[in-house]
C-alpha positions as CSV (number, residue, x, y, z in Angstrom):
1,M,77.6,108.6,66.1
2,A,79.9,111.1,64.3
3,T,82.2,112.9,66.9
4,I,84.0,115.0,64.4
5,S,82.7,116.7,61.1
6,S,83.7,115.6,57.6
7,A,85.2,119.1,57.1
8,Q,87.4,118.5,60.2
9,L,88.6,115.0,59.2
10,L,89.7,116.3,55.7
11,E,91.2,119.5,57.0
12,Q,93.6,117.2,59.3
13,L,94.3,114.9,56.4
14,R,95.1,117.8,54.2
15,W,97.4,119.1,57.1
16,R,99.3,116.1,57.5
17,Y,102.2,115.2,55.2
18,A,105.4,112.9,55.3
19,T,107.3,114.9,57.6
20,K,111.0,115.3,56.6
21,S,112.4,117.6,59.5
22,F,111.4,117.2,63.0
23,D,111.8,119.6,66.0
24,P,113.9,117.5,68.3
25,E,113.1,119.9,71.1
26,K,109.2,119.1,70.9
27,I,108.2,116.2,72.9
28,I,104.7,114.5,72.4
29,P,102.7,114.8,75.7
30,E,102.5,111.3,77.5
31,S,98.4,111.5,77.3
32,D,98.5,112.0,73.5
33,W,101.0,109.0,73.0
34,D,99.0,106.9,75.0
35,T,96.1,107.4,72.8
36,L,98.4,106.6,69.8
37,E,99.4,103.5,71.4
38,E,95.6,102.7,72.1
39,S,95.1,103.5,68.3
40,L,97.9,100.6,67.5
41,I,96.3,98.1,69.8
42,L,92.6,98.9,68.5
43,T,94.1,98.1,64.8
44,P,91.9,95.5,63.0
45,S,94.1,92.4,61.5
46,S,93.3,89.3,59.3
47,Y,91.5,86.8,61.5
48,G,92.1,88.9,64.6
49,L,95.6,87.5,64.9
50,Q,97.6,90.8,65.5
51,P,100.8,89.2,64.2
52,W,102.8,92.2,65.3
53,K,104.8,94.1,68.0
54,F,105.2,97.6,68.3
55,F,108.5,99.0,69.5
56,V,108.7,102.5,70.7
57,I,112.1,104.3,71.0
58,T,112.7,107.6,72.9
59,N,116.2,106.9,73.8
60,S,118.2,109.8,71.7
61,D,121.4,107.5,71.8
62,L,119.4,104.7,70.2
63,K,117.6,106.9,67.8
64,N,120.8,108.5,66.4
65,S,122.6,105.0,66.4
66,L,119.8,104.1,64.0
67,V,120.4,106.8,61.5
68,A,122.9,104.9,59.6
69,A,120.6,102.1,59.3
70,S,117.8,104.5,57.8
71,Y,120.1,105.7,54.8
72,N,121.1,108.7,57.2
73,Q,117.6,110.0,57.2
74,R,117.3,112.2,60.3
75,Q,113.9,111.8,61.1
76,V,114.5,108.6,63.1
77,A,116.7,110.6,65.3
78,D,115.1,113.9,65.5
79,C,111.4,112.8,66.1
80,S,109.9,112.7,69.7
81,H,108.9,109.2,69.4
82,L,110.1,106.4,66.8
83,L,107.5,104.0,66.1
84,V,108.9,100.4,64.7
85,I,106.3,98.1,63.7
86,A,107.8,94.5,63.8
87,V,105.9,91.4,62.6
88,R,106.1,87.9,63.2
89,T,108.4,85.7,60.8
90,E,106.3,82.5,61.4
91,M,102.7,81.8,62.5
92,T,102.2,78.8,64.6
93,V,99.3,76.8,66.1
94,S,100.2,78.6,69.7
95,D,99.6,81.9,68.0
96,V,96.0,80.6,66.8
97,D,95.4,79.0,70.3
98,R,96.1,82.3,71.9
99,L,93.6,84.2,70.0
100,I,91.0,81.5,70.7
101,E,91.8,81.8,74.2
102,T,91.7,85.1,74.5
103,T,88.3,85.2,72.7
104,I,87.0,82.8,75.1
105,S,87.9,84.6,78.1
106,T,86.9,88.1,76.6
107,R,83.5,87.3,75.3
108,N,82.8,84.3,77.6
109,A,82.4,82.0,74.5
110,D,81.9,78.5,74.1
111,P,85.1,76.6,73.4
112,G,83.4,74.3,71.0
113,S,81.9,77.2,68.8
114,L,85.2,78.4,67.8
115,D,86.6,75.1,66.6
116,G,85.9,75.6,62.7
117,Y,87.4,79.1,63.3
118,K,90.6,77.8,64.7
119,K,90.6,74.8,61.9
120,M,90.3,77.5,59.4
121,M,93.0,79.8,60.5
122,I,95.4,77.0,60.9
123,G,94.5,75.5,57.4
124,D,95.5,78.9,56.0
125,I,98.4,81.0,57.5
126,V,99.9,78.1,59.6
127,T,99.8,75.1,57.4
128,G,98.2,76.2,54.3
129,A,99.6,78.1,51.0
130,R,99.9,81.4,52.9
131,S,102.3,80.0,55.5
132,E,105.0,80.0,52.9
133,D,105.1,83.7,53.2
134,A,103.9,84.4,56.7
135,V,106.2,87.6,56.8
136,G,104.7,88.9,53.5
137,W,101.0,88.4,54.8
138,A,102.0,89.9,58.2
139,K,103.6,92.9,56.4
140,L,100.5,93.6,54.7
141,Q,98.8,93.7,58.0
142,S,101.3,96.1,59.3
143,Y,100.4,98.6,57.0
144,I,96.8,98.6,58.4
145,A,98.4,99.6,61.8
146,L,100.4,102.1,60.1
147,G,97.6,103.9,58.3
148,N,95.6,103.9,61.5
149,F,98.5,105.4,63.6
150,M,99.0,107.9,60.8
151,T,95.3,109.1,60.7
152,S,95.1,109.0,64.7
153,A,98.2,111.2,64.7
154,A,96.8,113.7,62.4
155,L,93.7,114.0,64.2
156,L,95.8,114.8,67.2
157,G,97.9,117.4,65.5
158,I,100.9,115.2,65.6
159,D,103.3,115.0,62.7
160,C,104.6,111.7,61.5
161,C,106.5,110.1,58.6
162,P,106.1,106.6,57.4
163,M,109.4,105.1,56.2
164,E,110.5,102.1,54.4
165,G,113.8,103.5,53.7
166,F,116.1,101.4,56.2
167,V,117.9,98.1,56.5
168,P,115.8,95.7,58.5
169,S,118.5,93.5,59.3
170,L,120.3,96.3,61.2
171,Y,117.2,97.2,63.1
172,D,116.4,93.6,63.8
173,E,119.9,93.4,65.3
174,A,119.6,96.7,67.2
175,L,116.2,95.5,69.1
176,G,117.2,91.9,69.4
177,L,114.3,90.9,67.1
178,G,115.7,87.5,65.7
179,E,115.4,85.8,68.8
180,K,111.9,87.1,69.6
181,G,110.8,85.5,66.2
182,L,110.2,89.2,64.8
183,T,111.6,91.3,61.9
184,T,111.2,95.0,61.2
185,A,108.3,95.8,58.8
186,V,107.9,99.5,58.7
187,L,109.0,102.7,60.6
188,C,107.0,105.7,61.6
189,P,108.8,108.6,63.4
190,A,106.5,110.9,65.1
191,G,106.8,114.3,66.7
192,Y,106.2,117.8,65.5
193,R,107.7,119.5,62.3
194,A,110.4,121.8,62.3
195,D,109.9,125.5,61.5
196,G,112.1,125.1,58.4
197,D,110.7,122.1,56.7
198,K,109.7,123.4,53.2
199,Y,107.4,120.6,52.6
200,A,105.1,121.5,55.3
201,S,103.5,124.1,52.9
202,A,104.2,122.2,49.7
203,E,100.8,121.1,47.8
204,K,99.8,117.4,47.9
205,I,100.3,115.6,44.5
206,R,97.2,113.5,44.2
207,Y,95.6,112.3,41.0
208,P,92.1,113.6,40.4
209,R,88.9,111.7,42.0
210,E,87.7,110.4,38.5
211,D,91.2,108.7,37.7
212,L,91.3,107.0,41.2
213,I,87.5,106.2,42.4
214,E,85.2,104.2,40.1
215,T,81.8,103.4,41.3
216,V,80.3,100.1,40.5
217,S,76.6,99.7,41.0
């Protein structure tokens, strides 16, 4: 059931842009931020393993301290909320067990019916070939969450800026991620654009549909 029209969806996607300058005086309402957090929780992931944790930074001193670790990009300090998406550095049997146990309790599933699924996950991301690059696999998952977050923000009229321009080790240190088995994957400052951000009215640079989409029937 559609709750938003095609025109409204495209209007908001055309409205959004990678915000270069935030107004530090404008704060995202708590109700809207709660909705954005829920959008992160609802993000799909491979196997449903959810190999991430989302850190939300609103403390001004901490945000300002991370500017240097972000190649002096002020978005991380001037935004209302700084979203840091971190991922697991290793996937373990315990991670798989947690998913299986949660599935059983949530869906009242027969434990035996999930044995094959459990074996498949362990044989792939825990002990299989992809376990050798568990961080790379998890980072790919994190971009699903990032995209979901950005689209949700646009629909709420909230600006954001996806960022890969930062030093992961410095973020990991600031947030104590190493001892938690996590590492920083991507950032997304969120808030409201400053009046003087020239990029707000700049035309999007996108290739023509025929260059990007090919229908195979």
